[in-house]
Backbone bond lengths (Angstrom), bond angles and torsions (degrees), N, CA, C in turn:
res aa  C-N    CA-C-N  psi(-1)  N-CA   C-N-CA  omega(-1)  CA-C   N-CA-C  phi
1 M - - - 1.420 - - 1.577 107.78 -
2 A 1.313 117.22 127.22 1.459 120.70 -177.22 1.537 111.10 -64.81
3 R 1.334 115.95 149.25 1.443 119.43 179.89 1.530 106.76 -88.71
4 V 1.298 117.61 127.76 1.381 124.37 -175.55 1.567 109.76 -111.21
5 R 1.322 117.19 122.64 1.448 121.43 -176.89 1.469 109.55 -85.89
6 R 1.393 117.98 162.34 1.427 121.99 179.79 1.526 108.71 -57.10
7 E 1.313 115.09 -43.51 1.501 121.48 177.44 1.508 112.65 -52.78
8 D 1.262 117.89 -40.57 1.474 125.00 -179.65 1.533 110.85 -61.41
9 W 1.313 116.04 -44.24 1.448 120.26 178.03 1.549 112.46 -61.24
10 L 1.291 114.85 -40.76 1.477 121.09 -179.17 1.480 110.33 -70.81
11 Q 1.338 116.98 -47.31 1.482 118.03 -177.11 1.526 110.82 -65.27
12 H 1.267 114.25 -36.55 1.504 116.38 179.85 1.564 109.41 -70.26
13 G 1.258 117.50 -38.28 1.471 117.23 173.00 1.486 113.33 -58.06
14 L 1.325 118.50 -41.81 1.472 121.17 175.47 1.506 110.92 -65.00
15 S 1.292 118.40 -36.65 1.494 123.37 177.08 1.526 109.66 -59.96
16 I 1.270 115.96 -45.97 1.457 118.16 179.96 1.540 111.56 -63.41
17 L 1.351 114.36 -42.55 1.458 117.28 178.49 1.565 108.63 -63.80
18 S 1.293 118.86 -38.33 1.503 123.10 -178.79 1.563 109.56 -63.96
19 S 1.324 117.17 -45.36 1.485 120.70 -170.75 1.516 111.97 -93.25
20 E 1.277 120.21 -22.40 1.443 121.72 -170.84 1.573 110.08 -130.56
21 S 1.345 117.44 -109.96 1.436 119.66 -177.44 1.559 109.32 -160.25
22 V 1.305 115.69 174.14 1.426 121.92 179.40 1.538 109.86 -64.09
23 S 1.276 117.04 -36.37 1.501 120.49 -178.98 1.501 113.09 -65.69
24 A 1.319 117.53 -20.54 1.462 121.29 176.94 1.535 112.29 -81.79
25 L 1.314 117.95 -14.25 1.392 123.99 -173.33 1.605 110.13 -87.66
26 T 1.289 113.84 94.16 1.517 120.72 -179.22 1.490 108.78 -132.29
27 I 1.339 113.41 163.76 1.527 117.65 177.69 1.509 107.00 -65.36
28 E 1.282 121.58 -38.37 1.446 121.19 -175.23 1.531 110.04 -67.93
29 R 1.343 116.36 -38.78 1.498 121.95 178.02 1.499 110.58 -63.85
30 L 1.307 116.57 -42.34 1.464 121.11 -179.94 1.561 112.11 -66.53
31 T 1.311 113.17 -47.03 1.502 113.67 177.29 1.499 116.55 -64.34
32 T 1.301 114.19 -38.02 1.518 119.55 175.34 1.512 110.82 -61.37
33 D 1.272 114.96 -50.54 1.548 119.70 -178.20 1.532 109.86 -63.73
34 L 1.295 119.14 -39.40 1.424 120.81 -175.84 1.549 113.00 -87.39
35 G 1.295 118.78 -8.32 1.422 123.51 177.80 1.510 115.26 69.50
36 V 1.289 114.68 36.36 1.517 119.55 178.38 1.496 110.09 -129.84
37 T 1.341 113.96 172.36 1.494 117.77 177.85 1.524 110.97 -89.04
38 K 1.308 113.31 166.27 1.464 119.52 178.57 1.527 110.87 -61.61
39 G 1.387 114.73 -28.38 1.448 119.99 -179.24 1.579 108.56 -58.23
40 S 1.308 119.18 -35.50 1.437 122.69 -177.72 1.560 108.97 -70.49
41 F 1.294 116.78 -36.43 1.496 122.17 172.23 1.483 110.73 -58.51
42 Y 1.363 117.01 -52.76 1.438 120.76 -173.91 1.549 109.75 -70.41
43 H 1.296 116.68 -26.49 1.460 119.25 176.55 1.539 111.01 -62.55
44 H 1.385 113.41 -41.52 1.496 116.83 -174.51 1.524 111.32 -84.30
45 F 1.330 119.48 -31.87 1.416 119.96 -171.00 1.547 115.21 -128.47
46 G 1.319 119.30 -9.06 1.443 119.30 174.09 1.531 112.54 80.35
47 G 1.321 116.99 -31.39 1.461 116.90 -177.51 1.544 107.76 174.70
48 W 1.307 116.41 176.29 1.461 123.87 -178.63 1.549 111.45 -62.26
49 P 1.324 120.35 -45.76 1.513 121.70 -175.98 1.522 109.89 -58.45
50 S 1.339 117.20 -43.11 1.472 122.02 -175.62 1.614 106.25 -69.60
51 Y 1.271 117.99 -36.67 1.465 121.60 178.68 1.527 109.87 -64.64
52 K 1.276 115.73 -47.48 1.497 121.70 -179.07 1.537 109.98 -58.69
53 T 1.330 116.10 -45.21 1.438 120.21 -179.60 1.511 110.50 -63.55
54 A 1.369 115.78 -42.86 1.508 117.49 175.78 1.486 114.56 -63.26
55 L 1.345 114.18 -37.01 1.471 118.66 177.28 1.564 114.09 -63.92
56 L 1.281 112.52 -40.67 1.499 116.70 177.63 1.497 109.25 -67.30
57 Q 1.315 118.03 -40.23 1.494 120.41 177.37 1.511 110.43 -60.96
58 Q 1.372 114.86 -41.19 1.519 118.62 -176.26 1.571 105.83 -65.18
59 F 1.277 120.01 -43.48 1.438 122.38 -179.95 1.479 108.53 -59.81
60 E 1.295 117.77 -51.49 1.539 122.56 -177.88 1.442 108.20 -57.51
61 Q 1.354 120.75 -41.76 1.462 122.74 -173.86 1.539 109.50 -67.80
62 Q 1.347 117.46 -52.70 1.385 118.02 -172.47 1.589 116.84 -81.01
63 D 1.334 115.52 -20.59 1.448 117.12 -179.09 1.534 113.80 -104.02
64 T 1.397 116.78 -2.96 1.435 117.89 178.38 1.545 108.03 -137.84
65 L 1.311 118.41 -61.33 1.469 119.20 -172.76 1.497 113.08 -66.67
66 D 1.358 116.79 -37.01 1.493 117.43 177.90 1.533 113.09 -65.85
67 I 1.339 114.89 -32.74 1.470 119.69 178.06 1.477 110.72 -67.15
68 I 1.365 115.08 -46.32 1.444 118.39 177.99 1.584 112.11 -59.19
69 Q 1.348 112.57 -41.07 1.417 115.74 179.80 1.544 114.06 -66.47
70 H 1.324 115.48 -37.74 1.497 122.83 175.89 1.574 110.58 -56.12
71 L 1.335 114.05 -41.10 1.458 118.72 -175.16 1.494 113.27 -86.35
72 A 1.317 118.28 2.38 1.515 119.95 -174.58 1.465 108.99 -67.16
73 S 1.330 122.66 -27.88 1.492 123.01 -176.01 1.485 112.98 -73.15
74 Y 1.330 119.71 -16.27 1.468 122.26 177.80 1.550 112.37 -73.10
75 T 1.325 113.81 123.78 1.484 117.38 176.50 1.494 115.98 -94.23
76 D 1.380 113.95 -28.90 1.469 122.65 176.62 1.518 110.25 -80.93
77 P 1.348 122.25 115.21 1.505 119.22 -176.55 1.519 112.70 -61.90
78 R 1.369 116.00 -32.60 1.482 117.47 177.21 1.497 113.03 -61.63
79 Q 1.338 115.47 -45.57 1.419 119.20 175.18 1.469 113.49 -63.58
80 K 1.332 117.66 -40.35 1.429 120.16 177.87 1.538 111.99 -61.74
81 L 1.312 119.14 -41.37 1.410 121.66 178.07 1.525 113.63 -62.90
82 R 1.284 114.93 -43.26 1.460 121.78 -178.46 1.596 107.34 -67.34
83 A 1.283 117.10 -39.30 1.445 122.82 -179.31 1.597 108.79 -64.84
84 L 1.334 115.66 -37.22 1.397 120.40 177.74 1.535 112.72 -63.93
85 F 1.383 112.12 -43.82 1.500 115.44 177.96 1.506 110.53 -64.36
86 D 1.355 117.17 -33.01 1.475 119.78 177.10 1.537 108.91 -63.68
87 L 1.305 115.53 -47.83 1.532 116.79 -179.40 1.493 112.82 -59.52
88 L 1.354 114.48 -39.49 1.490 118.42 -175.82 1.533 111.62 -69.16
89 T 1.308 117.19 -29.72 1.467 121.40 -170.50 1.552 113.70 -109.70
90 I 1.310 117.39 -16.82 1.490 117.45 -176.67 1.490 112.76 -112.38
91 V 1.332 115.20 -48.43 1.481 118.05 -172.77 1.548 109.49 -68.52
92 A 1.330 117.68 -29.62 1.430 118.09 177.10 1.516 115.15 -57.68
93 I 1.313 117.12 -27.57 1.446 122.46 -177.48 1.533 110.58 -67.83
94 Y 1.381 116.00 -19.14 1.456 119.53 -175.54 1.588 112.02 -110.77
95 A 1.315 115.74 1.46 1.443 118.01 -174.05 1.573 109.03 -72.40
96 A 1.335 114.75 148.20 1.422 122.76 -179.05 1.592 109.84 -65.55
97 N 1.330 115.52 -42.44 1.425 121.94 173.40 1.496 108.22 -112.53
98 D 1.250 122.30 121.67 1.462 123.03 -175.40 1.505 106.00 -59.43
99 P 1.308 119.58 115.31 1.491 121.06 -176.32 1.542 111.88 -64.97
100 W 1.336 118.91 -27.45 1.431 119.52 -178.74 1.519 110.70 -77.24
101 D 1.324 115.98 -32.80 1.521 118.04 175.90 1.513 109.81 -67.67
102 V 1.350 116.87 -37.52 1.496 119.86 177.68 1.564 107.41 -69.10
103 E 1.334 114.66 -37.66 1.490 115.66 -178.11 1.571 110.75 -66.53
104 I 1.342 116.01 -37.79 1.469 119.16 177.01 1.565 110.04 -63.94
105 A 1.308 114.43 -42.87 1.481 118.40 178.70 1.494 113.31 -62.72
106 M 1.319 115.60 -42.01 1.477 121.23 179.46 1.527 111.53 -63.23
107 R 1.323 114.50 -44.07 1.473 118.55 178.23 1.550 113.28 -65.60
108 G 1.362 114.45 -34.17 1.466 114.70 173.94 1.509 112.23 -67.77
109 W 1.357 115.97 -38.90 1.417 122.93 179.85 1.552 110.32 -62.52
110 A 1.305 115.67 -38.23 1.467 122.84 -177.55 1.525 111.64 -60.38
111 A 1.317 117.67 -25.98 1.453 120.91 -174.95 1.575 109.63 -65.55
112 H 1.347 116.79 -24.29 1.491 116.88 -177.07 1.559 112.78 -133.50
113 D 1.350 112.60 22.90 1.521 116.80 177.88 1.517 107.35 -143.03
114 A 1.320 116.77 119.00 1.516 122.26 -174.35 1.487 110.68 -67.13
115 E 1.376 120.21 -37.77 1.447 120.49 178.11 1.497 113.56 -65.73
116 V 1.292 118.90 -38.95 1.442 124.29 -177.32 1.598 106.96 -72.05
117 R 1.314 114.03 -40.60 1.525 120.27 175.16 1.495 111.65 -58.16
118 A 1.291 118.07 -45.46 1.506 123.58 -179.81 1.491 108.30 -60.00
119 M 1.413 118.85 -44.29 1.398 122.74 179.57 1.573 111.50 -63.21
120 I 1.308 117.75 -41.57 1.461 121.61 179.74 1.580 110.84 -66.55
121 E 1.322 112.99 -38.74 1.450 114.94 177.33 1.511 111.69 -66.34
122 R 1.341 114.64 -33.22 1.490 118.97 -177.62 1.547 111.74 -72.25
123 I 1.387 114.16 -41.06 1.477 115.24 -179.20 1.530 110.74 -74.73
124 D 1.345 116.32 -33.04 1.497 118.54 177.11 1.559 109.37 -59.79
125 S 1.331 117.84 -45.59 1.411 123.60 179.00 1.480 112.20 -63.69
126 L 1.383 117.85 -44.75 1.403 121.83 178.97 1.541 113.93 -64.51
127 R 1.298 116.68 -40.27 1.486 122.73 -178.85 1.504 109.20 -67.06
128 V 1.294 116.74 -46.23 1.464 121.31 -179.50 1.517 108.93 -63.67
129 S 1.266 117.52 -44.01 1.507 123.17 -178.53 1.474 111.32 -63.07
130 F 1.338 117.26 -39.65 1.459 121.19 178.07 1.491 112.58 -64.19
131 V 1.316 116.30 -51.29 1.474 122.49 176.49 1.510 111.76 -59.90
132 A 1.336 117.54 -40.29 1.474 121.25 -178.46 1.478 109.03 -65.87
133 E 1.355 120.79 -34.73 1.454 121.88 178.92 1.601 108.08 -67.78
134 I 1.283 117.17 -38.13 1.469 121.53 179.60 1.551 108.45 -65.77
135 C 1.357 115.75 -49.94 1.480 119.76 -177.75 1.520 110.90 -66.94
136 S 1.300 120.09 -36.98 1.472 121.92 174.65 1.484 113.55 -60.84
137 A 1.333 113.60 -36.72 1.502 116.04 176.60 1.592 110.99 -70.75
138 I 1.235 117.59 -26.97 1.458 121.34 177.05 1.576 110.58 -75.13
139 T 1.327 116.68 -45.09 1.411 120.43 -173.56 1.521 113.26 -91.64
140 G 1.345 120.01 -24.58 1.394 123.85 -174.61 1.512 112.87 74.28
141 N 1.370 116.33 18.85 1.397 124.35 -177.29 1.557 109.84 -137.99
142 S 1.332 118.72 109.45 1.492 119.29 -176.02 1.517 113.21 -64.53
143 N 1.302 118.07 -33.72 1.493 118.76 -179.94 1.541 110.11 -67.19
144 Q 1.363 114.83 -43.77 1.440 118.61 178.14 1.559 110.76 -66.99
145 G 1.320 116.87 -35.07 1.409 121.18 176.39 1.551 115.06 -60.29
146 L 1.348 110.80 -41.39 1.449 115.14 178.69 1.506 112.87 -71.79
147 L 1.311 117.01 -34.85 1.456 121.75 173.27 1.503 112.10 -59.98
148 M 1.333 116.20 -46.93 1.458 122.29 178.00 1.501 111.12 -59.46
149 A 1.311 116.67 -47.22 1.480 122.61 -177.95 1.548 109.50 -59.74
150 Q 1.360 116.18 -47.10 1.460 118.01 179.63 1.496 110.29 -62.61
151 H 1.337 118.11 -40.27 1.439 120.44 176.91 1.492 113.62 -56.44
152 A 1.394 113.83 -50.17 1.499 117.67 -178.08 1.467 111.49 -63.31
153 Y 1.364 118.99 -36.34 1.449 121.99 -178.16 1.510 111.21 -73.36
154 V 1.287 118.87 -33.91 1.465 120.36 178.02 1.579 108.66 -69.64
155 I 1.271 117.04 -36.17 1.470 120.82 174.63 1.523 107.54 -58.58
156 L 1.345 120.70 -48.18 1.378 123.01 -178.10 1.506 113.69 -61.14
157 L 1.335 116.46 -51.04 1.461 122.97 -175.82 1.520 108.81 -65.99
158 G 1.300 117.20 -39.97 1.523 121.59 177.71 1.541 108.35 -58.66
159 A 1.337 117.06 -47.20 1.461 120.35 -175.00 1.530 110.98 -67.25
160 V 1.369 116.80 -35.31 1.430 119.59 -177.25 1.505 113.16 -75.94
161 L 1.316 115.83 -35.70 1.460 122.42 -173.07 1.576 112.75 -89.36
162 M 1.348 116.84 -11.02 1.475 117.34 172.15 1.474 112.45 -58.88
163 Q 1.318 116.44 153.40 1.478 122.06 172.39 1.501 109.20 -119.65
164 P 1.325 120.57 117.45 1.465 123.10 -6.45 1.574 110.44 -74.67
165 M 1.337 112.02 158.65 1.499 116.47 178.48 1.544 112.28 -52.02
166 L 1.337 113.84 137.66 1.383 119.25 -179.79 1.551 109.18 -63.24
167 P 1.321 120.66 135.22 1.434 120.70 -178.47 1.595 108.99 -63.96
168 M 1.318 112.51 149.33 1.433 118.97 -176.66 1.553 113.81 -62.14
169 S 1.317 114.27 -28.72 1.466 118.38 176.50 1.492 112.47 -66.61
170 R 1.335 114.11 -35.92 1.513 119.66 177.20 1.501 109.52 -70.07
171 L 1.345 116.23 -39.62 1.474 119.34 178.81 1.535 109.79 -62.06
172 R 1.319 117.58 -39.85 1.371 124.04 175.36 1.560 112.86 -54.70
173 Q 1.379 110.24 -47.95 1.509 115.87 175.40 1.514 114.06 -58.18
174 L 1.278 114.08 -40.02 1.471 118.65 178.64 1.544 112.39 -64.65
175 Y 1.348 116.63 -39.50 1.403 119.88 176.94 1.562 112.30 -71.67
176 D 1.314 116.27 -33.49 1.455 117.70 171.27 1.573 113.08 -62.98
177 E 1.352 115.36 -35.34 1.443 117.73 171.57 1.480 116.14 -69.07
178 F 1.330 114.36 -31.44 1.480 122.35 174.27 1.550 108.47 -60.90
179 L 1.325 115.92 -47.55 1.423 122.20 179.69 1.543 111.53 -61.32
180 R 1.337 114.48 -41.68 1.487 119.03 177.57 1.530 113.44 -67.08
181 L 1.379 114.12 -37.35 1.485 118.76 -178.20 1.504 109.56 -64.58
182 Y 1.314 115.37 -37.60 1.466 119.03 -175.93 1.528 112.56 -97.65
183 A 1.365 116.50 8.92 1.454 123.21 175.78 1.530 109.79 58.10
184 I 1.409 117.92 46.46 1.403 122.73 173.93 1.476 106.39 -102.64
185 P 1.307 120.29 118.70 1.494 123.53 -179.67 1.506 110.07 -56.87
186 G 1.402 114.33 136.85 1.485 120.04 176.39 1.494 108.03 -98.32
187 G 1.356 115.47 178.49 1.477 119.89 176.57 1.476 110.29 -174.27
188 P 1.284 116.49 153.11 1.532 121.90 -179.03 1.497 113.65 -76.00
189 D 1.317 118.61 -18.40 1.463 120.29 -174.50 1.483 109.97 -109.82
190 V 1.413 114.76 59.13 1.396 121.00 -176.87 1.509 113.19 -73.87
191 D 1.339 118.33 -53.89 1.440 121.66 -177.04 1.511 110.47 -137.00
192 P 1.310 116.69 101.94 1.490 118.00 -176.84 1.531 115.41 -61.66
193 A 1.296 116.11 -15.90 1.442 119.92 179.30 1.518 113.29 -85.44
194 A 1.352 116.23 -11.96 1.453 120.98 -179.51 1.509 111.59 -85.53
195 P 1.389 117.71 152.81 1.452 122.34 176.53 1.549 110.66 -61.50
196 D 1.286 113.84 168.26 1.470 118.25 174.49 1.457 115.27 -57.41
197 S 1.351 119.75 125.73 1.464 123.82 -175.64 1.489 111.16 -68.25
198 R 1.362 118.50 -14.70 1.439 118.92 177.38 1.442 115.61 -81.57
199 A 1.333 114.91 -4.10 1.481 117.69 179.30 1.501 111.41 -62.62
200 P 1.333 117.79 140.18 1.468 120.85 -177.72 1.560 113.54 -72.99
201 D 1.287 117.28 159.69 1.440 119.32 175.07 1.569 107.55 -66.82
202 R 1.283 113.08 158.61 1.447 118.15 169.88 1.500 110.98 -66.37
203 P 1.356 116.40 155.00 1.463 118.05 -178.79 1.509 111.13 -58.21
204 S 1.279 120.01 144.20 1.507 124.76 -171.60 1.520 110.84 -62.15
205 E 1.342 117.49 -27.41 1.451 117.81 -178.44 1.524 111.82 -71.58
206 S 1.324 117.84 -16.48 1.531 119.50 178.84 1.495 111.73 -81.96
207 R 1.326 121.75 -9.30 1.433 124.46 -178.41 1.513 112.09 -81.54
C-alpha cells in the first residue's frame, strides 16, 4: 500500500473540488482514490471536521498567502501590481488544480457552511487590503488605493464567476485596461518567474 502524506490528502481534496463538486468530497472518495484505508485518514486528521479545517487552510495558503509572499520582494508598487496581474492571469494556466475552479467551488460551499464562509470573508478582506496597500503607495491616497483595489478585485471575481468563465487572456486585457485607466505604466518584464504571457489559455472544456 502506497504511503500517503498529509499533503496528498489535502491536494487531492482540492483536485476533487476543482474537477467535480463539494458533494463528491467524502472520506470514502478520498480513501478510494488514494488507495488507502480510512484508518490512514483518521491517523492524519482525526475526523472530517479537522480535515475540512486543514483543507480550507491549504486553500488560503496557496491561493492567497503564497501569492502575497511571492510578491514581497518587489519594492516598486507599480511593478508589484503588474506582477500580481501576471500571477492571476498566467500562472493559473499551469496550475495542477485550476485555482479558479477551486475558488468557485469554495464560494459555492460557503453559501451553506459557516466555517467556509468565514474563510472566504477572511481572504476577501486580506486580498483587498493587500492590493489597497499597493495602490495607496502608487497614488499616495489611501481612499483612492482602496477604491482601486476593490475595482481590481471585482474584475477578477466577475471574470471567474461568469458562465462560461472569462478566458484568462481576456482577463489580462481587462487588467491592462485597468493599468491604462489609472495611468500605471505597463511592461513586458513584469515577473521573470512567470511563464510566457503569450501562452494560450487552456481549452475551455478543461475549465
